C-alpha positions in Angstrom: 45.4 -11.2 -67.1 46.2 -7.6 -66.9 42.6 -6.6 -66.6 42.0 -9.1 -63.7 45.1 -7.9 -61.9 43.9 -4.3 -62.2 40.5 -5.3 -60.8 42.1 -7.0 -57.8 44.3 -4.0 -57.2 41.3 -1.7 -57.4 39.2 -3.8 -55.0 41.8 -4.2 -52.3 41.7 -0.6 -51.2 37.9 -0.6 -51.2 37.9 -3.7 -49.0 40.4 -2.2 -46.6 38.2 1.0 -46.4 35.1 -1.1 -45.6 36.9 -3.0 -42.8 38.2 0.2 -41.4 34.7 1.7 -41.5 33.2 -1.3 -39.8 35.9 -1.2 -37.0 35.2 2.5 -36.4 31.5 2.0 -36.3 31.9 -0.9 -33.8 34.1 1.3 -31.6 31.6 4.1 -31.7 28.7 1.7 -30.7 30.8 0.1 -27.9 31.6 3.6 -26.6 28.0 4.6 -26.6 26.9 1.4 -24.8 29.7 1.7 -22.3 28.7 5.3 -21.6 25.1 4.3 -21.1 26.2 1.5 -18.7 28.4 3.9 -16.7 25.5 6.4 -16.5 23.1 3.7 -15.3 25.6 2.6 -12.6 26.1 6.1 -11.4 22.3 6.7 -11.3 21.8 3.4 -9.4 24.5 4.4 -6.8 22.9 7.8 -6.4 19.5 6.2 -5.8 21.0 3.8 -3.3 22.7 6.6 -1.4 19.7 8.8 -1.6 17.4 8.6 1.5 13.8 7.5 0.6 11.1 10.1 1.0 8.2 9.7 3.4 5.9 9.0 0.5 8.2 6.3 -0.8 8.5 4.6 2.6 4.8 4.5 3.4 3.5 3.9 -0.2 5.9 1.1 -1.0 3.7 -1.7 0.5 0.9 -0.6 -1.9 3.0 -1.4 -5.0 3.6 -4.7 -6.7 7.3 -4.1 -6.8 7.5 -4.2 -3.0 6.1 -7.8 -2.9 8.1 -9.1 -6.0 11.1 -10.4 -4.0 8.8 -12.6 -1.8 7.6 -14.6 -4.9 11.0 -14.8 -6.8 13.6 -17.6 -6.6 11.0 -20.1 -5.3 11.0 -23.7 -6.3 8.8 -26.6 -5.5 11.7 -28.2 -3.5 12.0 -25.1 -1.3 8.2 -25.0 -0.6 8.2 -28.7 0.2 11.1 -28.4 2.6 9.4 -25.6 4.5 6.1 -27.6 4.6 7.9 -30.7 5.8 9.8 -28.8 8.5 6.6 -27.6 10.0 5.7 -31.1 11.1 8.9 -31.5 13.2 8.5 -28.7 15.8 11.6 -29.8 17.9 14.0 -29.1 15.0 14.9 -25.4 14.5 15.6 -25.8 10.8 13.1 -23.5 9.2 15.3 -20.4 8.9 18.1 -22.6 7.5 16.0 -23.3 4.4 16.9 -20.9 1.5 19.0 -18.9 4.1 15.9 -17.9 6.0 14.5 -15.9 3.0 10.8 -15.2 3.6 8.2 -15.9 1.0 4.5 -15.1 0.6 3.6 -17.7 -2.1 3.4 -20.6 0.4 1.4 -18.7 3.0 -1.3 -17.6 0.5 -1.8 -21.2 -0.6 -1.7 -22.6 2.9 -4.6 -20.3 4.0 -6.5 -20.9 0.8 -6.2 -24.7 1.3 -7.1 -24.3 4.9 -10.4 -22.6 4.0 -11.2 -25.4 1.6 -10.3 -28.1 4.1 -12.5 -26.5 6.8 -15.4 -26.3 4.5 -15.0 -29.8 3.2 -14.3 -31.4 6.6 -17.2 -29.6 8.3 -19.7 -30.7 5.7 -18.4 -34.3 5.6 -18.6 -34.4 9.4 -22.2 -33.2 9.3 -23.2 -35.6 6.6 -21.7 -38.6 8.4 -23.5 -37.6 11.7 -26.9 -37.1 10.1 -29.3 -40.0 10.6 -31.0 -41.4 7.5 -34.4 -40.0 8.3 -33.0 -36.4 8.4 -32.5 -34.2 5.4 -28.9 -33.0 5.1 -28.1 -29.7 3.4 -24.5 -28.8 2.6 -23.5 -25.5 4.0 -21.0 -23.2 2.3 -22.4 -19.9 3.5 -19.7 -19.5 6.1 -16.8 -19.7 3.6 -16.6 -15.9 3.1 -16.5 -15.5 6.9 -13.9 -18.2 7.3 -11.8 -16.7 4.6 -11.9 -13.2 6.2 -11.1 -14.6 9.6 -8.2 -16.8 8.5 -6.6 -14.2 6.3 -7.1 -11.6 9.0 -5.5 -13.9 11.5 -2.7 -14.5 9.0 -1.7 -10.8 9.3 -2.9 -9.7 12.7 -1.4 -12.5 14.9 2.1 -12.3 13.3 1.9 -8.5 13.6 1.1 -8.8 17.3 4.0 -11.3 17.9 6.4 -9.1 15.9 5.5 -5.9 17.8 5.7 -7.6 21.2 9.1 -9.2 20.4 10.4 -5.8 19.1 9.3 -4.0 22.2 10.9 -6.6 24.4 14.3 -6.2 22.6 14.1 -8.4 19.5 16.6 -7.4 16.9 16.9 -9.8 14.0 13.2 -9.6 13.1 11.2 -8.8 10.0 7.4 -8.6 9.8 7.3 -10.6 6.5 9.5 -13.3 8.1 7.1 -13.6 11.0 4.1 -13.7 8.7 5.8 -16.4 6.6 6.8 -18.8 9.5 3.4 -18.3 11.2 1.6 -19.4 8.0 3.8 -22.5 7.7 3.1 -23.3 11.4 -0.5 -23.7 10.4 0.3 -26.4 7.9 -0.4 -29.2 10.4 -4.0 -28.0 10.7 -4.8 -29.1 7.1 -4.5 -32.9 7.8 -6.1 -32.3 11.2 -9.2 -31.0 9.3 -9.3 -34.3 7.4 -9.3 -36.2 10.7 -12.0 -33.8 12.1 -14.3 -34.9 9.3 -15.0 -37.9 11.5 -18.0 -36.9 13.6 -16.5 -37.7 17.0 -16.1 -34.8 19.4 -13.3 -36.5 21.4 -11.3 -37.2 18.2 -11.8 -33.7 17.0 -10.7 -32.2 20.3 -7.6 -34.4 20.4 -6.6 -33.6 16.8 -7.1 -29.9 17.2 -5.1 -29.9 20.5 -2.3 -31.7 18.7 -2.3 -29.0 16.0 -2.2 -26.3 18.6 0.7 -27.9 20.4 2.6 -28.6 17.2 2.2 -25.1 15.8 3.1 -23.4 19.1 6.2 -25.5 19.6 7.3 -24.9 16.0 7.2 -21.2 16.4 8.8 -21.2 19.9 11.6 -23.5 18.9 12.5 -21.7 15.7 12.5 -18.3 17.6 14.3 -19.7 20.7 17.7 -18.4 19.6 16.3 -14.9 19.3 14.4 -15.2 22.6 17.5 -16.5 24.4 19.9 -13.9 22.9 17.9 -10.6 22.9 14.8 -11.0 25.1 16.0 -13.5 27.8 14.1 -12.7 31.1 10.9 -11.6 29.3 10.8 -14.5 26.8 7.9 -16.1 28.7 5.7 -13.3 27.6 6.3 -14.2 23.9 5.8 -17.9 24.7 2.5 -17.3 26.4 1.4 -14.9 23.6 2.1 -17.6 20.9 0.4 -20.3 23.0 -2.6 -18.1 23.7 -3.1 -17.2 20.1 -3.0 -20.8 19.1 -5.6 -21.7 21.8 -7.9 -19.0 20.5 -7.4 -20.4 16.9 -8.2 -23.9 18.2 -11.4 -22.7 19.8 -12.4 -20.8 16.6 -12.1 -24.0 14.7 -13.9 -26.2 17.1 -16.6 -23.9 18.5 -17.4 -22.0 15.3 -16.3 -23.7 12.0 -17.1 -27.3 13.0 -20.0 -26.5 15.3 -21.7 -24.3 12.7 -21.8 -27.0 10.1 -21.9 -30.0 12.4 -25.4 -31.4 11.7 -26.0 -34.0 14.4 -29.6 -33.3 15.4 -28.9 -34.0 19.1 -26.3 -31.2 19.4 -28.9 -28.5 19.1 -26.7 -26.2 17.1 -28.1 -23.2 15.1 -27.5 -24.8 11.8 -29.4 -27.9 12.8 -32.5 -26.0 13.9 -32.6 -23.9 10.8 -31.8 -26.4 8.1 -32.8 -29.9 9.3 -36.1 -31.1 8.0 -37.5 -34.5 8.6 -38.2 -36.3 5.4 -41.9 -36.9 6.4 -42.4 -33.2 7.2 -40.7 -32.3 3.9 -43.1 -34.6 2.0 -46.1 -33.2 3.9 -45.2 -29.6 3.1 -44.4 -30.4 -0.5 -47.8 -32.2 -0.8 -49.8 -29.3 0.6 -48.2 -26.9 -1.8 -49.6 -28.9 -4.7 
């Protein structure tokens, strides 16, 4: 009993020393961490108060960090709401979704889908219009050109609208926001391309005119508050600019994309003359080669 008691008496001080050492070590670690946090906060505040250099301002768009906010905090629900809002041009609700935060994820996929829809619809339209005695060849050669044109329009037209609105007195405007809403305005063209796969010129014109009116109204109605508040007397310039850009886009679709791949032999288009071969002529040429 005496030996056990002495062992307990000897271990008690050692245990107390260990606990004290642990507490001191924890305090030292906490102090180091808190000092690091304070230093980081001070450095962050200094960076915020520091004016950006010319290099930082002009080189920022060429870094991935600059575009990161336009791809964060996005959900399928938010994208679906924005897409759905584009089909109701008389409701100015687009900037109410996600507090008007612009994104670039939706626009990239909209234009990529549009390129695919144009290529598919144009070839389907040509195939349906081709008589049975005419050889039909699918044409995807114009896809690089279509991609370049559509993605070029995706930036140049919003940039032009942004600059005109800024020069006329617009205040609450951001270029990325204009690029974003302009891309969503083109959403209605995707189902219109499906309708245009039917080889009927009147139907194609009607569908494309609907898309032009819908997209123009969508942009004008959602920017109406800005036009009324800050631009007022000169707002008709912006309205005509938006409508004019959409008319040019309509003509681009009808007179280039669909005409280029439209394969009705009676239209006399370039593509028909270069690629359409009568089956009998094809057999004759093939037979002579052998």
